[in-house]
Every structure is written in C-alpha cells, then in structure tokens.
C-alpha positions as CSV (number, residue, x, y, z in Angstrom):
1,M,38.1,0.5,-16.1
2,T,34.6,1.8,-16.1
3,A,33.8,4.0,-13.1
4,P,31.2,2.5,-10.7
5,L,27.7,3.8,-11.3
6,T,26.1,5.7,-8.4
7,A,22.4,5.4,-8.1
8,P,20.4,8.5,-7.4
9,R,19.6,9.1,-3.8
10,N,16.1,8.4,-2.6
11,R,14.1,11.2,-1.0
12,A,13.6,10.7,2.7
13,R,9.8,11.0,2.4
14,T,9.6,8.4,-0.3
15,V,11.9,6.0,1.5
16,L,9.9,6.2,4.8
17,F,6.5,5.9,3.1
18,A,7.6,3.0,1.0
19,S,9.0,1.1,4.0
20,L,5.9,1.9,6.1
21,I,3.2,1.1,3.5
22,G,4.8,-2.2,2.6
23,T,4.9,-3.5,6.2
24,T,1.5,-2.1,6.9
25,I,0.0,-4.1,4.1
26,E,2.0,-7.3,5.0
27,F,1.0,-7.1,8.6
28,F,-2.6,-6.3,7.8
29,D,-2.7,-9.4,5.7
30,F,-1.0,-11.4,8.4
31,Y,-3.2,-10.2,11.2
32,I,-6.6,-10.6,9.4
33,Y,-5.6,-14.3,9.4
34,A,-4.8,-14.2,13.1
35,T,-8.2,-12.6,13.9
36,A,-10.0,-15.1,11.6
37,A,-8.1,-18.0,13.2
38,V,-9.9,-17.1,16.4
39,L,-13.3,-15.9,15.2
40,V,-13.9,-17.7,11.8
41,F,-11.8,-20.6,10.9
42,P,-12.6,-22.9,13.8
43,K,-16.3,-22.8,12.7
44,L,-15.8,-22.9,8.9
45,F,-12.7,-24.8,8.1
46,F,-12.6,-27.6,10.7
47,P,-15.1,-30.2,12.0
48,A,-17.5,-28.5,14.4
49,S,-18.0,-31.5,16.8
50,D,-15.4,-30.2,19.3
51,P,-15.0,-26.4,19.4
52,T,-11.8,-26.5,21.6
53,A,-10.1,-29.0,19.2
54,A,-11.2,-26.8,16.2
55,T,-9.6,-23.7,17.8
56,L,-6.4,-25.6,18.5
57,Q,-6.3,-26.9,14.9
58,S,-6.9,-23.3,13.7
59,F,-4.0,-22.1,15.8
60,A,-1.9,-24.9,14.2
61,T,-2.5,-23.4,10.7
62,F,-1.7,-20.0,12.2
63,A,1.7,-21.4,13.3
64,I,2.5,-22.7,9.8
65,A,3.4,-19.2,8.6
66,F,6.1,-18.8,11.2
67,F,7.8,-21.9,10.0
68,A,7.5,-20.5,6.4
69,R,9.0,-17.2,7.3
70,P,12.7,-18.4,7.7
71,V,12.3,-20.1,4.3
72,G,11.1,-16.7,2.9
73,S,14.1,-15.1,4.7
74,A,16.6,-17.4,3.0
75,L,14.9,-17.2,-0.4
76,F,14.2,-13.5,-0.6
77,G,17.3,-12.7,1.4
78,H,19.4,-14.4,-1.3
79,F,18.0,-12.2,-4.0
80,G,18.0,-9.1,-1.8
81,D,21.7,-9.5,-1.1
82,R,22.5,-10.6,-4.7
83,I,20.1,-8.6,-7.0
84,G,19.0,-5.7,-4.7
85,R,16.5,-4.6,-2.1
86,K,13.9,-3.0,-4.5
87,A,13.1,-5.9,-6.8
88,T,13.0,-8.4,-3.9
89,L,10.6,-6.2,-1.9
90,V,8.2,-6.1,-4.9
91,A,8.3,-9.9,-5.2
92,A,7.7,-10.4,-1.4
93,L,4.7,-8.0,-1.5
94,L,3.2,-9.9,-4.4
95,T,3.7,-13.3,-2.7
96,M,1.9,-12.1,0.5
97,G,-0.9,-10.3,-1.4
98,I,-1.8,-13.3,-3.7
99,S,-1.8,-15.7,-0.8
100,T,-4.1,-13.5,1.2
101,I,-6.6,-12.9,-1.7
102,L,-6.8,-16.6,-2.3
103,I,-7.8,-17.2,1.3
104,G,-10.8,-15.0,0.8
105,M,-11.8,-17.2,-2.1
106,L,-11.4,-20.6,-0.5
107,P,-14.4,-23.0,-0.1
108,T,-15.2,-24.1,3.5
109,Y,-15.2,-27.5,5.2
110,A,-18.9,-27.8,4.5
111,S,-18.2,-27.6,0.8
112,I,-15.1,-29.7,0.2
113,G,-14.4,-31.4,3.6
114,A,-10.8,-32.1,4.7
115,L,-9.4,-30.4,1.6
116,A,-10.5,-27.0,3.0
117,P,-8.0,-26.9,5.9
118,L,-5.3,-28.2,3.6
119,L,-5.8,-25.3,1.2
120,L,-6.0,-22.9,4.1
121,A,-2.7,-24.2,5.4
122,L,-1.1,-23.8,1.9
123,C,-2.2,-20.2,1.6
124,R,-1.0,-19.5,5.2
125,F,2.4,-20.9,4.2
126,G,2.4,-18.4,1.3
127,Q,1.7,-15.6,3.7
128,G,4.6,-16.6,5.8
129,L,6.9,-16.9,2.8
130,G,6.0,-13.3,1.7
131,L,6.4,-11.8,5.2
132,G,9.7,-13.6,5.7
133,G,11.1,-11.6,2.7
134,E,9.3,-8.4,3.4
135,W,10.3,-7.4,6.9
136,G,14.1,-7.5,6.4
137,G,14.0,-5.6,3.1
138,A,11.7,-2.9,4.5
139,V,14.0,-2.3,7.5
140,L,17.0,-2.1,5.3
141,L,15.3,0.2,2.9
142,A,14.8,2.6,5.8
143,T,18.0,2.2,7.8
144,E,20.4,2.0,4.8
145,N,19.0,5.4,3.6
146,A,19.2,6.9,7.0
147,P,21.6,9.8,7.9
148,P,24.2,9.1,10.6
149,G,22.7,9.1,14.1
150,K,19.2,8.5,12.9
151,R,19.1,4.8,12.0
152,A,16.8,3.8,14.8
153,W,14.5,6.7,13.9
154,Y,14.3,5.6,10.3
155,G,14.2,1.9,11.3
156,M,11.1,2.4,13.3
157,F,9.0,3.4,10.3
158,P,8.6,-0.1,9.0
159,Q,8.0,-1.2,12.6
160,L,5.0,1.1,12.7
161,G,3.4,-1.1,10.0
162,A,2.7,-3.7,12.7
163,P,0.4,-1.6,14.9
164,I,-1.2,0.1,11.9
165,G,-1.8,-3.2,10.1
166,F,-3.2,-4.7,13.3
167,F,-5.5,-1.7,13.9
168,L,-6.8,-1.8,10.4
169,S,-7.4,-5.6,10.5
170,G,-9.1,-5.5,13.9
171,G,-11.1,-2.4,12.7
172,V,-12.4,-4.2,9.6
173,F,-13.6,-7.2,11.7
174,L,-15.2,-4.8,14.2
175,V,-17.1,-3.0,11.5
176,L,-18.2,-6.3,9.9
177,T,-19.3,-7.6,13.4
178,Q,-21.4,-4.4,13.9
179,T,-23.0,-4.3,10.5
180,L,-23.7,-7.9,9.7
181,D,-25.5,-10.6,11.6
182,D,-23.8,-13.9,12.4
183,A,-25.3,-15.6,9.4
184,E,-24.1,-12.9,6.9
185,F,-20.7,-12.7,8.6
186,F,-20.0,-16.4,8.5
187,S,-21.5,-16.8,5.0
188,W,-19.5,-14.1,3.1
189,G,-18.6,-11.1,5.4
190,W,-15.4,-12.7,6.7
191,R,-14.0,-12.8,3.1
192,I,-14.1,-9.0,2.7
193,P,-10.8,-8.3,4.6
194,F,-8.9,-10.9,2.6
195,L,-10.2,-9.8,-0.8
196,S,-9.8,-6.0,0.0
197,S,-6.0,-6.7,0.3
198,A,-5.8,-6.4,-3.5
199,L,-6.3,-2.7,-3.3
200,L,-3.7,-2.2,-0.7
201,V,-1.2,-4.3,-2.6
202,A,-1.7,-2.2,-5.7
203,V,-0.9,1.0,-3.7
204,G,2.2,-0.7,-2.2
205,L,3.5,-1.8,-5.6
206,Y,3.1,1.7,-7.1
207,V,5.1,3.3,-4.3
208,R,7.9,0.7,-4.3
209,L,8.4,0.8,-8.0
210,K,9.4,4.4,-7.7
211,I,12.4,3.9,-5.3
212,T,16.0,3.2,-6.2
213,E,18.6,1.0,-4.5
214,T,19.9,1.9,-1.0
215,P,23.4,3.6,-0.7
216,D,24.8,0.6,1.3
217,F,23.8,-2.0,-1.3
218,Q,25.0,0.3,-4.1
219,A,28.4,0.4,-2.3
220,V,28.4,-3.4,-2.2
221,L,27.8,-3.5,-6.0
222,D,30.5,-0.8,-6.7
223,K,33.1,-2.7,-4.6
224,G,32.2,-6.1,-6.0
225,E,31.6,-7.5,-2.5
226,R,28.5,-9.6,-3.2
227,V,28.7,-13.2,-1.8
228,K,27.6,-16.2,-3.9
229,V,25.3,-17.8,-1.4
230,P,24.4,-15.3,1.4
231,V,22.7,-17.8,3.7
232,V,25.8,-20.0,3.8
233,T,28.0,-17.0,4.6
234,V,25.6,-16.0,7.4
235,F,25.7,-19.5,9.0
236,R,29.4,-19.9,8.5
237,E,30.8,-16.5,9.4
238,H,28.0,-14.8,11.5
239,G,26.5,-17.8,13.4
240,R,26.9,-16.1,16.8
241,A,25.1,-13.0,15.7
242,L,22.4,-15.2,14.2
243,V,21.8,-17.2,17.3
244,L,22.0,-14.3,19.8
245,G,19.9,-12.1,17.5
246,T,17.2,-14.7,17.4
247,L,17.1,-15.1,21.1
248,L,17.1,-11.4,21.9
249,A,14.0,-11.0,19.6
250,T,12.1,-13.9,21.0
251,S,10.4,-12.1,23.9
252,T,9.1,-9.4,21.5
253,F,7.1,-12.1,19.7
254,V,5.9,-13.8,22.8
255,V,4.5,-10.6,24.4
256,F,2.8,-9.5,21.2
257,Y,1.0,-12.7,20.4
258,L,0.0,-13.3,24.0
259,M,-1.5,-9.8,24.0
260,T,-3.3,-10.3,20.7
261,V,-4.2,-13.8,19.5
262,F,-4.2,-15.6,22.8
263,A,-5.9,-12.7,24.7
264,L,-8.6,-12.4,22.1
265,S,-9.3,-16.2,22.1
266,W,-9.3,-16.5,25.9
267,G,-11.1,-13.3,26.5
268,T,-14.0,-14.2,24.2
269,T,-14.3,-17.7,25.5
270,A,-13.1,-18.4,29.1
271,L,-13.6,-14.8,30.3
272,G,-17.0,-14.3,28.6
273,Y,-16.4,-11.0,26.8
274,S,-18.3,-10.5,23.6
275,R,-16.4,-10.3,20.3
276,T,-17.3,-6.6,19.9
277,E,-16.3,-5.7,23.5
278,F,-12.9,-7.3,23.4
279,L,-12.1,-6.1,19.9
280,I,-12.8,-2.5,21.0
281,M,-10.6,-3.0,24.1
282,Q,-7.8,-4.5,22.0
283,L,-7.9,-1.9,19.3
284,G,-7.7,0.9,22.0
285,S,-4.6,-0.8,23.4
286,V,-3.0,-1.1,20.0
287,I,-3.0,2.7,19.8
288,F,-0.5,2.6,22.7
289,F,1.6,0.0,20.9
290,G,1.9,2.4,17.9
291,L,2.4,5.6,20.0
292,L,5.4,4.2,21.9
293,I,7.4,3.0,18.9
294,P,8.7,6.5,18.0
295,P,9.9,7.5,21.5
296,S,11.6,4.1,21.8
297,A,13.5,4.8,18.6
298,L,14.6,8.2,19.9
299,I,15.8,6.6,23.1
300,A,17.7,3.9,21.0
301,D,19.4,6.6,19.0
302,R,20.4,8.5,22.1
303,F,21.4,5.7,24.4
304,G,22.0,2.8,22.0
305,R,19.8,0.0,20.7
306,R,21.1,-2.6,23.1
307,A,20.6,-0.5,26.2
308,A,17.1,0.4,25.2
309,M,16.2,-3.3,24.6
310,I,17.7,-4.4,27.9
311,A,15.6,-1.9,29.9
312,V,12.3,-2.9,28.2
313,T,13.1,-6.6,28.4
314,V,13.5,-6.3,32.2
315,A,10.1,-4.5,32.3
316,I,8.5,-7.3,30.2
317,T,9.9,-9.9,32.6
318,L,8.2,-8.1,35.5
319,F,5.0,-7.7,33.6
320,G,4.8,-11.5,33.1
321,L,4.4,-11.8,36.9
322,A,1.3,-9.6,36.8
323,Y,-0.1,-11.3,33.6
324,G,-2.4,-13.8,35.5
325,P,-3.6,-11.5,38.3
326,L,-4.6,-8.7,35.9
327,F,-6.0,-10.7,33.0
328,G,-7.9,-13.1,35.3
329,S,-9.1,-10.4,37.7
330,G,-12.7,-10.4,36.5
331,S,-12.6,-6.6,36.4
332,F,-13.1,-4.9,33.0
333,W,-10.9,-2.0,33.9
334,L,-8.1,-4.1,35.2
335,V,-8.2,-6.2,32.0
336,A,-8.2,-3.0,30.0
337,L,-5.1,-1.8,32.0
338,F,-3.5,-5.2,31.4
339,M,-4.0,-4.8,27.6
340,V,-2.6,-1.2,27.6
341,L,0.5,-2.2,29.7
342,G,1.3,-5.3,27.6
343,L,0.9,-3.5,24.2
344,S,2.8,-0.5,25.4
345,L,5.7,-2.7,26.3
346,T,5.4,-4.3,22.9
347,G,5.8,-0.9,21.3
348,L,8.9,-0.1,23.4
349,T,10.7,-3.3,22.4
350,Y,9.5,-3.3,18.8
351,G,10.8,0.2,17.9
352,P,14.6,-0.4,18.2
353,L,14.5,-4.1,17.3
354,G,14.7,-3.9,13.5
355,T,17.7,-1.5,13.6
356,L,19.5,-3.6,16.2
357,L,19.1,-6.8,14.2
358,A,20.2,-5.1,10.9
359,E,23.3,-3.7,12.5
360,L,24.5,-7.2,13.6
361,F,25.4,-8.0,10.0
362,P,27.5,-6.4,7.2
363,A,25.8,-5.0,4.2
364,E,26.7,-7.9,1.8
365,V,24.6,-10.4,3.9
366,R,22.4,-8.0,5.9
367,Y,19.1,-8.8,4.1
368,T,19.5,-12.5,4.8
369,G,21.0,-12.2,8.3
370,S,18.5,-9.7,9.7
371,S,15.5,-11.5,8.1
372,L,16.6,-14.9,9.4
373,T,17.1,-13.6,13.0
374,F,13.7,-11.9,13.0
375,N,11.8,-14.9,11.6
376,L,13.6,-17.6,13.5
377,A,12.6,-15.6,16.6
378,G,9.1,-15.8,15.2
379,I,9.2,-19.6,15.4
380,L,10.5,-19.6,18.9
381,G,8.4,-16.7,20.2
382,A,5.2,-16.6,18.2
383,S,4.4,-19.7,16.2
384,L,3.3,-21.8,19.2
385,A,2.6,-19.0,21.7
386,P,-1.2,-19.0,21.3
387,Y,-1.3,-22.8,21.4
388,A,1.1,-23.2,24.3
389,A,-0.7,-20.4,26.3
390,T,-4.1,-22.0,25.7
391,E,-2.8,-25.3,27.1
392,L,-1.1,-23.7,30.1
393,A,-4.2,-21.6,30.9
394,K,-6.5,-24.5,30.6
395,N,-4.4,-26.9,32.7
396,Y,-2.6,-24.7,35.2
397,G,-4.2,-21.2,35.1
398,L,-3.3,-17.8,33.7
399,N,-0.4,-17.3,36.1
400,Y,1.5,-19.9,34.2
401,V,1.0,-18.0,30.9
402,G,2.7,-15.1,32.7
403,Y,5.6,-17.3,33.8
404,Y,6.0,-18.4,30.2
405,L,6.3,-14.8,29.2
406,S,8.8,-14.0,31.9
407,A,10.9,-17.1,31.0
408,A,11.1,-15.9,27.4
409,S,12.1,-12.4,28.5
410,L,14.9,-13.8,30.7
411,L,16.2,-15.7,27.7
412,S,16.2,-12.5,25.6
413,L,17.9,-10.6,28.4
414,L,20.7,-13.2,28.5
415,A,21.2,-12.9,24.8
416,L,21.4,-9.1,25.0
417,M,24.0,-9.4,27.8
418,L,26.1,-11.9,25.7
419,I,25.9,-9.9,22.5
420,G,28.2,-7.2,24.0
421,R,28.3,-3.5,24.2
422,G,29.3,-3.0,20.6
423,A,26.0,-4.4,19.3
424,G,23.6,-1.9,17.8
425,R,26.3,0.4,16.4
426,E,26.2,1.8,12.8
427,R,28.4,-0.4,10.6
428,E,28.3,2.0,7.7
429,A,27.2,5.5,7.6
430,A,24.6,5.6,4.9
431,Q,24.3,8.7,2.7
432,P,21.6,11.1,3.9
433,A,18.4,10.8,2.1
434,A,17.7,13.9,0.2
C-alpha cells in the first residue's frame, strides 16, 4: 500500500494573509453594491417616478444575493469538501470578481429600460454565489491551519475582511462624492468602484495560488473519509447543528445591516443628513467594528466561543431597546454614539462567529456545513433587514426597528443556550503553521 502523502505545511503569515485578502475583496465587492443600492441604483436602474418605490426595489435586488449565498455554499462546499479548500477558494473569488466587474459595465434604465434591473439582479445573484463559497473556505483556511488554543485568533483574520472591505468601499464612494459633481458621479463615477475590483481580484488570486491544502483536509484525504454528497450528509446527520448554527448567527447579520445599509438610507433621507456627512460618520464607526474583532477572538479562545457569543448577544438585545431613542434623537453626537455602539457590538459578535460555526461540523463536511449555516443566517438576518426596517420605521417609528433587532437577538440567544456547553470546542487539533 502506498503511504499517504502529506502536504507541506503553510506558513502562518501566508495563511492569514490569504484568508484576510480574499474576504476583504469579497466584502468590498459586496458592500460597494450595498452602498450603491442606497445612493445610485434607485436613480439609475429603476423608474424615477416614485423615489421610495425605487429604493425599495433596489433593496429587493440587494436581497437577491442572500438567497444566492446558500446555493453558493452548497455548490462550492461540495467541491471544497471533495476536491479541496484551495481550488474552491480560487473559483469563488473569480465568481464574485467577474460579477462585480460586470455591474460596473451595465447600461442603465434610461438606456435599455426594464432589462437594466434584470441584468443588475443577475449580477447580484453572481455576487451572492461567490460570497457563499468564499466565506466558509476562508475561515477553514485559517482555523484548520491554527495551532491548538488559537483557532478563534486565526479564525478572526477572515472576519476582519468585513470591516476592511466596508471601510474601503465606503471610502471610495466618499472620495468620489467629494471629487465629482452629481452629474459626473451618476454618469460614470459610480462605476469606478466596481471596475477597480479587477485589480483586487488579481492580487487575491496571486496569493491564494501559493497556498497548499489545510492539515485537516489533508487528513481527510489520507484516511479516505470524504463523503459523496456533503450537503446531503449535513442535512441528514448534522441537521441540529445546521439549524441552531443558523439561528445563533442571525442577530449578527441583523445588527450589521441595520447599522450600515438601513442607517445610511434612513439617515440620508428621513433624518436629513448629507451623503458626505453620514458616510464620514459611518466610516468612523466601522473602525470600532474592526478594532473589536481581535479582542473578541482572544476572549473566545480564553473563555470559549459560546460564552463569548452569549455575552455579546445579550448586549445586542439591550442595544435594540436604545436603537430608536438614539438614532431618532435629532442630535448629531447621539447619532454618532449610536453608530459607534452598534458597530462595536457587531465586531464583538463577528470575531468568534466563524470559528464557532466551523467547529460545529467534522472536517469531512465542514466547508459545506459552516458555509450553509452562515449564509442561511444571512437570509434570515440580512436579506430583508433593510426592507423590513424601512417599512417598520415608516409605519411605526424607529423604536420598532430596535424591537426587531432585540427579537432577532433573543432568537440567537435561545439557539446558543440550546446548542450546549460543548459547542465551540476544537474537534481536531490542526498542525501548527510554520
């Protein structure tokens, strides 16, 4: 019998940079769409007769990606658990990158009528498909190369891609807003962030092609433990982990998208802030989002992923009760405090989340299982959050948006309680990265 081949170990620096750069690119692509869905698409891709209806229709295309993400999880998860993490991550990055670049080349409603929003929706589906395959693979690339006792620390590096990607996307739109007048911005300026994604994708591909397989997946290959259809195995043998993992991640999505997409939309319309003013406020708050991810990972490695998530989920529930009074206060400084608090809590819940979800599943179905939980939570927590929050705020007031957030957090808290004290432990001790 031929001895199993052992892949060379990845260097820690290469692993962490490859996981971080990929999610940064993916989230940059994802968030430039979110920003454009508020500032650009309602004016250029939908009939202009009713601005509110155009905004809601734009949010509907925004939501499409979240329904595409579980499809991407199943598709890329299958190959990630069958062929390997590396090749699948490259394919996911290309899917997202091509979809984003095409958005920057689309003709508008004024040029081709109703075909414009249909093409926009198709490209948005492609973005969701790519991100559905990207996130799980990036988290596994990091955690499956982590030394024992440091999985949450390694697992937070791909999570940092979210605030960095958001900061870059918002920063690009802020620079364009400052340097172009409205005519230039809506004529061609808005296309620049989408087209510039090509350079970022090239960097990401270069880095990812240099890595080798993770120790955990190599062990699956050596032992002949690959399953034929990973998604079937996940639903059949790990259904409880799938459902509870989805629910415990839901509040993370709700708080983030209420603090970003909905807040930007409501702040620049109903509250009367200028586009520049609110973007600056939001970008300043995103810094706190990023800064609190590393300490949240250290806490999770010290006290456990589940315990860390329970504590921050309770805090998010209480923050929901202050959502309306702070955001609707009419005071610039109270609104700024509101943004900092909300995005700080997002960082605290986002840091340990990836590691916790990955550790709910064994290595042979981990890519599929963790990706599905994360992206099904995206459907529950994010896909309709801006739309639902807009309807609640318009019909009942901002307090009810906060109640919506608190309700989602209580649902996540219940799932964390039900998942048990054993959740968030290291299933396999990966070999230390060199």
